[in-house]
N, C-alpha and C positions, 0 to 999 in steps of 0.2 A: 561674772566677775570681771572688772575692767581696769585697765591701765597699769602693767605690771610694774610701773615705776612709782606708782603710788606709795607715801611713807607709812601707811597703815594696812592691815589686811585683817579679816576679810573688808573689802571694799566692791560695792557695787555703784552702777550709774542709773537713772531713770530720766530718759529724756522725754520731754515734751514738747507737741508744736503748739502754736499760737491759741488753738482750740481747746486745749488740755489735752487732748488724745495722747497717750502714754505708747512708747515703743514697746508691743506686747512680749518680746522676746526678753527685754531686760526686765520686764515686770515679774515675768514667769521665773525667770532665773533667780530673781531675788526671793520669791516667795517658796521656791522650791529649796533654796539653799540656805536660808537664814538660820532655821531651826537645826536642819542637821549640821551646820558649823558650830553648833553650840553657843549662839548669840543670846546674850541675856539682855543687853543693852543696846539698842541701835541709833545712831545719831544720824539724821536725814538733815543736811545741809544745803541750803538754796542760794545761790548766788545773786548777787544784784545787778547793776549796768556792766556786764563784761561781753566783749564782742566775740567771742569764739569759744570751743569747747577747751582749748589750750589754755585760756586766760582762767575760766572758771577751774579746771584742774589743778591750776598752778596753785590757786587761791586753798582749794581743799588740801592739796599736798601740804603746803607750809601750815595752815591752820590746825590740820590734825596731828601734825608731828610730833607733839610735847605729848600728847594724850596718852599713849601706853604708858610713858614714865610716870604719868602723874597719877596713874591707876592701875599699876601692873598686875593688880589680882582679877580686875574686872574682864567679865568676857563680852568685848565690844565690837560690834560690828557699825559700818560706816557706809553711808550712802550719799552721793555728790548728786544733786538735782541738776539737769542741764534744760534750760528753756531758752527760747528766742529773745535775745534782749541784746543792748549794746551798750558800749561806752565812747564817748568822745574821747579821742587819743589825747587831748591837752588835760585830762582829766587824771593826774599823776595817783600810782598806787605805791605808797612808801616802802621802800626795800625790796619793790619787786625789781627783777630783771627788766633790763631796756625793751625786750622782745616782747615783755608783757605789758609794762607801764609806760608812762608818757616818756618819753627822752628830751622833748625840748619845751619851753615855756610856753604858755598859751598866747595865740594871735586870734584876730578876729577874722581870718581867712579860714576857709574850709579845707583841711589837708588831706592828702589822698588817702591816710588809713580810714579817716572818719567817713568820708565819701563812700568807700567800699563798705564799711560798717552799715551807713544808712540804706545804702542799696540792698545790703543782705536782709535787713528789717524790712524793706519797702520794695519788694523784688519787681514790682510791677512799676515803679515810679523813678527809673534810673535816669531817665532824661529831664525830668522836672528836678531831680536832684543836682544834675549837670545844671540847670538854670541858676538853681540857687546858689550852687557853688560860686558860679562866672557873677553872679551880682553881688557876692560878699567880697569878691577880689576888686571889682571894678566900682561899687557904691554909685550907682548912677543916680543921678536927678532928684537929690534931697528929698524931701517929703513924699514927692510923686514916685519916686524908684522905691521909697519904704511901703509905700502903700501895695505897689505890685509885688515886693516882696513877701508882703504880710499876705496878700492872695495866693500866692503861691504855696506859702506855708499852709494856709487852710486847706488847700487843694491836695496837699501831701496826708494829711489826716482825715480827709474826707471820708475814706474807707474804714476807719478805725472806730468810727461813732455809732458802731452797732451795738447790739447787747454786751453788757458789761456787768462788773460789779462796783459800786460807789463805797465811799467810806463811811457814809452816812444815809439813811433812809432815802434822802433825796440829795440829789446833786445836780446842779445847774449844768447849763450848756456852757463849756469852758470858754469864756467872754476872752480870754487874754488873746484867743485867735480871731475874735471877731469885732474888737474895739480898734479904734484907730492905730493903725501898725506905727506910725512915726510916735505916737505917746507911749506906746509899748515899749518900742526901741530905747526910747530916752530914758526911761524908769530903770530898764535892765542896764543901760548902759552907765547910769548914776549909781546903780547899786554896784555894778562890776568896779567901777572906778574906786568907791570907798572902799571894797575888800582890797583890792591891789594897793591902796595907799596907807593903810592901817598901820597908825604911827608915825605918819608924814605930818609934818606942820600944815596946818590948815591953809596958810598963806602959799602953800605950794601945790594947792588944788587947781585946777582949770577945769572948764565945761566940757565936758566929753562929747565926741560926735555921736549923735542917735545912732549911726552906723556901727558903733562899738558895741551895740546891743543887739544887733541884729542875729547876730549868731546865738545870742542867748535866747531868742524868741524860737529860732529851729531848735535849739537843745530842749527847751520845753515841749515843741511837738513831740520830740523823739521820747520824752520823759511821759508826756501823757499816753502815749502809746504801751510803754513798758508798765506804766502803773495799773493800766486796764488789763493787759495780759498777765500780769502776776497774780491779780485777783482771779480771772477765768481759770489761770493753770492750777492754783490753789485748790479752788472750790470744785472745778469739774474734772481735774486730775489727780492732784495727790491725794486729796481727801478721800476719794473714792478707793484707791490703790491702797491706803492704809487700812481701809475696811477689810480688802482681799487680803491684805498680810494678817490682820487681827483673827481673820476665819481660819486661815490655815496655821498660823503660830500665834495663838493666843497668850502664850507665857512670856513673849517678847514685849519688852518696855521701850517704847518709841520717845525719843527726844528730837523735837524739831527747832532747827535754828536757822535763822535768814540773815542774810546783811542787805540792807538797803530795799530795795523792791523785793528781794527775797525773804524779808521779813513780812511785807505785805502777804507774799505767797504763802507761807507756811500759817499766817494768820487765818487768811481765809480757807486753808485747808481743813480747818476746824468746823467751819461751815459746812462742807462738803462730807465731813465724817458720818458713816450711816448710824441711824439711831442704835444706842446702846453700846457701841464700842468706846471702851475706856481705856486703850492701851496706849495712849499719848500721856506720858508722864511729866513731861515739862515742854515748855517753850522759850526760847531764848532769842530776843531781837538785838542785833547789832545794827546799830544807826539807822533803824526802819524810816524807810521813805514813804510815810503815810501819815494820815491824820491823827493827832494825838488824841483826838475824841473819838476815835474807833470804836473802842470799847464802853464809851460814856452811856450811862442809863439815860441821863438827858444832857443834851448840848446847852453848856451856859448861856450862849446867844440866842439860842432856839430853844427854849425848854420844852416846845411841844414834839422836838424831833430826839431822835437816839441814834447813836453810833451803830452803824452797820453790824459791827461784830458784838453787839451787846450782849453780856452773859455767855458769850463764847469760851470766855475763860473758865468757865465752869465746866466746860467738856474737857478740861484738863486734870488729869488724876496728879496734881502737883501744881507748881507755880508757872506763871508768865511773867518772865525776866527781861525786861527792856533796859539796854545799856545804851546810854545818850552822852553825848560831849558837846559844849558850847564853842568847841574848834571847827565844828562842821559846819563850813560855810555854805555848802549845798543845801543843808536843810535848815540853816541858820538866817540864811540871807534870800536865797533865791526861791527855795520852797514857798516860804510864806507872800514873798513878793509876786509869785505866779498865782498863788490861790488868791490873793488879793484881786489880783486883775482878773481873775476868771469870775469871781462872783461866789467862789466857794467859801462861805463864811463859817463854815464847820471844819476847817482844816486847822508850830512853835517858832519862835522868832528869834533872831538873833539879838543879841543884847544891844548893838547900836541901832537898831530900827525897831525895836520893842514897843518903845513910846510912840512912834508913828504908827505901826500897824496895829498893835494890840495882841492880846495871847490868843483870838480867835483864828489866828493865821498861823498854824502849828503842826510840826512833825514829830514824830515819837522818838526819832534820833537825836533831837534837841534839846527836848526837856521831859522826855517820857510820857508815861501814860496819864491821861488828865482827865479830872471826874468822874473816876470810878471810886466810889466809898471805900475805905479801907486800904488802899495802896500804900505800901511800905515805900520808904525812900530811903537809900543808903548810899554812902560812897563806896568807892571801889575796895578800900581798906577793910571796911566793914563787911562787906559781902564777901570776902576772902575769909576773914576770921569765922564767919558762919555762925551756925547754920543759918541759911535762908529760909524764910517763911515755907512752911510745906504746901500752902495753895494760896491764890489770890495773885494780884498784880503787884510786881515788886519793881521799883525804879531804881538803877544803879547808875550813879555818875561815874562814867568811864574816863573822864578827862584827863586822870592823871596817865594815862598811856595813850589813849586817842588824840593826839595832839600834833601831830605832823602833817604838812601837806600844804602846798602852796594853792592859788586862786586858779579855777574858781570854785574848786570843791573843797579847799580846805583838807581838813582831817577826817573827811567822809568814809575813805578805805583805808584808813589806818586801824587795820582790825587784827592782824596778824601778831597775836601778843599770848604768851601763855597765861597770862594774867585772865585773859579772856576764855581762853579753853577752860580754865578752872572754874570760872563761873558758870559755864555749862555744864561741867560736871556737878558742881554744888547744886545746881538747879535740878538736876536728875536725881540727885542722891546716888550718883554713881562711884562706888568706892572698892 
C-alpha cells in the first residue's frame, strides 16, 4: 500500500518504466493483499500527461475522494498507475493547486519546469533540449532557423521510433516531424491563435509569427513519445499484471479507467490480457487521447484497415464507456491537426476546423468511439440516470462538466468531478 495521505483505502500503486516493466515489489504486494483485504471491486486508474508521481497521485487523491460516499457498501480497492509521461507546465489543470497545475499563462518560450520535465522524459538529450529552449527564446533566422529547429526536434525523437503499438493496423511515419518545419509551425501558430482568439471579432486577428507554433511542434514530439509509451505500458505491462492478479484472486472484479494517454494505456491493456481472463468488468475513458477509430471494425476512409483494438471491447465483461467533450481543445484542435500533418488518416476534430480537416482526424476524447456498430450515445444526465448498457461501447457527452480550462489544452484535464466518478461506478455496476 502506498501514500498514507491518499483519500481512499486500500490503495496501491503500480509503477512501470517506458518498456512496460513493472516494479515487482509493488505488483507482488497488490496480488498478495487484494483478496486478503476483502476487495470485491478494484478500480485501476492510469494518468495521462503528468510530469511526476506527485501530480499523478494528486489526481488520484482528488478523483477518488467522493467514491466511498457514492458506494458506501461496496468493498472497493484502488490502484494508481504511475508511468513515465510529462505535462508542459502551460497546460493548466482546473482547480488543482499551483504546485501541480500551471500557475501562469502560456508563452512561446520553454519555461524551466517544462525543460526539467523534458529532460526527465529524454534523460540522454539534456543538451539538445537546452538548444531547443534557446532557439524558442531567440527565434533565429526566420525559415532557416525553423528548419534547424525542426531538425533538432526530429533528433529528439529519433530514439523513440522503435517497436511500439499503433492505433490502427498500419500507421505511417509521423510526417509532422519530416515535413517542412516552417510550414508545420505556421499551421500550429494559426491554430493556436484561433484557439486563443475564440470569441474575438475577426477584424482583431493578425497573422501569427510561425515561431509562435514552434513550441507546439516540440509539444507534439513529446506527445508522440507519450502516445507510444502508453500503448507499450498497457499491452506489455498492465495487461500481464492483470492476468497475474486474475490467477491469484479470480473473484476480484477489475475496473480500468484512464485519462488522456492513460485511456490509451488501459485500452491497450486489453490486448495484453492473457487468453481466458474475464475479470475486467468495465473500462472508462476520460478525454482519451488516441484515435476514435481504434476500436473500429473498418476505418471509413480506409475500409481495408481496422483499428488496432478491433473487438478488444469484447474482452470486457461489461461496457467500454468513453467520456468526451467538445471543450477539449487539445484533442479538438491540436490532435487532429497533428494527425493530418503526420499523414495518419485513421486518427476527432474541433468544431471550428472540422469542415477543413474532416472526421478522419479525430480523438476519443472529442467525439467518442467511432465506426463500431451498436455504440450507444448518451449525454451525461442520461448516463447518470442509468442504467448504462451492460456491454459494448458507450459514448457519454461529458461537456456539461468537462468545460473549464484555457489554451492550449482547454478542458482536457478538467476531469475531477463527482459526476464522472459516478459514471465509473455505473459502468462497473458497483453498488
